[in-house]
Phi, psi and omega in degrees: 000330180297325182285331178293324181287342180269351183299317178302323179289329181285319183266343177075179183289331178290318178294318179297320177296319178297315179297319179297316179294321177296318178297315178297320178295321179295316178295318178297317180299313181296319181292332180275326184274336181297312178296323179296321179294320177298319178295318177298319178297318180296319179296319180296319177296319179295319177298316178298320179295320178294319179294323176297319177297320179293328178287339182278115186296333182298319183297316180291315181293327177295319179295316179298321180295318178298317179297315179297320177299318178294316180298324178295337181276349181288121181291152174277170178304321180293334182267002181303317181301321178298316181295319178294319177298321178295321178300314178293322179296318178297321179297316181294320179298331182258022175055040174254127177270128177274118181272322188202142174224138176234142183230126181223116174294141177292134184287156172056046180268139175231160178096181187276329180267126183242168181233140171239117177278130183235133172240125183237130175254124183233167174223132179172180181279155184301314183298320178294319178299317181296316180294323176300313181294323178295319182291326177299315183294333179269329183266337180232074187296343180264011176254112182260133176276122182252336182199141175228129175237123182251146177198164177226148174291314178232149181296333182281347183286144178273329182283140179254142166266123187233138170243123182240132175250133180236163164234124175257121179273136178217162183258140180234116178303138180292138179279140178295141180273140181260000000 
């Protein structure tokens, strides 16, 4: 015990300060690296779980099946009229009057999946419009709503003037190259 009491005299105040700084640095290092190590461990567990899922053939085949089911729902160029008729029929079922419709194929398309830009101007009540849009998303999954503009002639009117822009995706068989 006698030698422990003599350590401060042996190393001096500079040595004591050095030992204190080393101790503070060690405590700071441990307090900063422990949370990082916990985060690294959590990330490693997540990576292992994802790798296990990828090794499981059911997960991959289920995803492929969902993609194939969606691709099967994409209308062909010949079926475009049926999809457009269904759009107009849904509008009529929800008491929306179609004032004007414009159809524009997207320019410079290549590949098997094509786009048809559709702009529809309707008039009707808000609740009917909402039900119409909900039914479109469930009955025409390849019809994407890209823009909706609502307006009224007078603030007191119940009926809305609406412009809706859609993109209808359809499949086009690839042309043989010559």
